[in-house]
C-alpha angles and dihedrals in degrees: 000000000000129000086245093064092041090057091049090052090054090051091046091055091058090070110012114216132197115244127190117222100199100189099066095154092064113090093219089060092053092047089050090049090056091050092051095045093046092051092042102221097126142019110238134218115188120200124210143063105335097210092050093046093050091047091051091048092049092050090055096038093244122161108219096155092120093053125090114229120204128181111205089203091066106019117126087223096060096085092048092049091046091054091051091048090050090053090049095050107028092102087060094053101273114155127202090245094052091045090053091052093043094054090058085072111100090222095054093040091050094050090048089053088056092046092051095047094248087121134017099223145348135228123197142137104099089114103009130075120253089246091057092048095046099043097071090043092057094042096048109023099027123188128322115262109270093020119116099185140032111220139167135230141179124226104223119198112189115196119235092003124150094195130087116008098336089315095316120125142161115228113199142219092009101138118029127021109067104195110359118189121234094274092050091049089052090052091049089052093051094047092046092053089055092046092051093052091044095052105028099033094222133105113280117236107191124204119194100213130219139143085257132067119210095337098316087141131036117218139119088254089059092043090058093056092044090053092044089053092050093049094047092050090048093050097041113018089166093070119089098238135148142168174280091335136160111236094250091051088049098054110017114077095205092053091044091057092060100032102038112012113182095024115139090212109032112106093014105057117142099171113062115195114197126208094235144353093268091061095039096049094044090047096053093045091052091051091047098047104032101031091036089233123171108243119198118189157321081252113191122227128188098040117123093239128019118276116158134197129217135212110252087231091061126127128215093267090055091053091048089051092051089050088058090050090049091051092054091047089052091050091053090046089060090057 
């Protein structure tokens, strides 16, 4: 586990939050719950069939005695949550019967717990698609005030790396928006800068990535990143942000000197904003598999309260790391 996650765990312990792990019938979730509870940086609620969860834990020798287990199928809160969901969505065709059925879902129940203050955040996605994790978040929690777009990023921690913030980067959007236009890319850049500073505690230096640097190529793909850069600078001139930049010009000082002399970001970027989901997802997977980087996410930004997704290829330690991230987001939310 990286120094980055260790520091987040220390911060999480300063104001311990309650996190829902929605996929309680997945063994990785239960293993992650034990890690979190043993280290004491969050209180844990596990959703799912209690008898099955306890049997699975016993089989693996896991101690989940400090966790609270809730089954949405039998919970005395399900009817109350269903009624609230119906009121939220009735203008969009929701019926009481459909709301009652929907709130038996661990994902919807978990998000409603966060909405109602019964938990401070939720983590899911080990065995559910990103779309299924994000949908209830958008329907129930909606976006943060002042935020136009929900987006997703990965925290990438590359071992023995001199680039970024001691090898730590944010890659965005690497998990949600498939083909954002220039305005959406600018919003992703602004949100990602804030997320980097929130989680890493260092100044964000944002590179708007392309296969071109400063107009070295002419193409609508390049035009989009140039326009996104212009818009982001116009909206938030206080953020260190530059583009369009090739990735080597963005992170390698020697390349930056020849490709983008005078840039306040080139050669030192720690937030990498990709032109689309293809590039962002491919980029983070290459870093994870070839550079043996730790990859935490996809972490969602722009939702009113923290709900975070997981890669379905995650392991228990990844889930425990995302719990730490979610705790720190929840602490900042309180402020």
